[in-house]
N, C-alpha and C positions, 0 to 999 in steps of 0.2 A: 531483498526489500519482499515482506509479504504481502502489502498494498492492502490492511486491512480497513479498507475504506470506499465509499459507495461512490458514483458517478458526480454526485452533488457536489459544489465546489463549497467550500465554508463561505457566509457570508459577508459583502464588502465590511471591510473593517474590524471585524470579529477575530476572534481566535480557537482553533480548535485543538481537540486533543485526545489521544488515542493510546490505548496499552494493548500490549498483546503478548500471547506467551503461546506457544505452540510447539508440535514436532510433526515428521514425516515416519509413518510407520513401515515398518519393512519384514515381511515374514521370512524365517531363516527356513533353509532345506532341511534342516535335520527336525528332533524332536521339541525344540523350544520353539515357544508361540511366540508371537509378534513382538518386538523389539522396538524402539526408538533407533534410530542410527541417525538425525537430523534434527536438533532443535533448533528453535529461535525465540527470542525476546526482543522486541521494540517499542518505544516510546516515538508518538509522533506528535509535531505538535503545526499546525497550519494557520495560515492569515488571508483573508480574504484583503485582495487588491482591488477588485472589479466584480461587480455582480455575477458576473461567470468564469471569472479566474480567480486562481490562489496561488499560493505556494505554501513549500512544507518543506521541513528536514525533520529527519528519524536517526535516533541513535539507536543500536541496539547489539546484537550476535544473530548470526555471523558478522554481516553488514555493519562496518564501526560507523559511519557517518555518510548518511545520503541527502541530496537536498532535489527538488524537482517543483514540478509546475502543472495544472491541470487546469483544462479550459473546459467549460459544459457548453456543447452545442445545441443540446435539445433536452426541452424541461426547463423545469426554475424550481424552486427551492420548497413547492406546494405540487406539483406535480407528481402523477403515479410513476412514469420512467422519465429517466434521466438515462443521457450519453454522455460523456468527456473524453478527452483525449489527452494523454500528458506525454512529459519528457522528463527524466530526470538521471542524474550521473552519482556516483557513489563511490567510497572507497571498499573493498573487500579482498581482504589480505589471502583469503583463502581460496581463491578464483585465481590460478595460474597462468589461465590460456586468456584471459580478455584485458587489454592495455596492461598486465604485470599487474594486477590487481586492482583496478579499476572497473567499471561497469555502468553501462547506458542500459536504460530502460525505456522504452517508446509503448507504454500501456495502453489501451482502448478498454475503457470502462462503461458498462451498462449495468443499472440495477433496477429495480421495481420496490415501489413504496407503496406496499396495499394500506398501511395504517401510520397515523406518526411515531417516530421511533423505531419503526422494523422495517427493514430492509433485507432484500434478497439481489 
């Protein structure tokens, strides 16, 4: 999971959608320049179940399926600063050392929203 999301939760009763694609770069030691050795894509759907709590499902590669939840403990949908904590579990067949292909994620999200539609 690349966690392409802010600390804000999806509004109660609403559905959120995100799509991401990217890669990590690794510089080789010989004459070749930067190459990508890890790429991902994802589609993330979220549903607001409370004004401070949402749930989500993500499909993509390399993790095939991921379920998570996020609770926003600071800020709201219009504050400039937001903080939330989450919990997720997913299937990742390329990770041989964590529960035989299953992964657990316990993220802490913090985001700053200086203007509507922009977040860091």
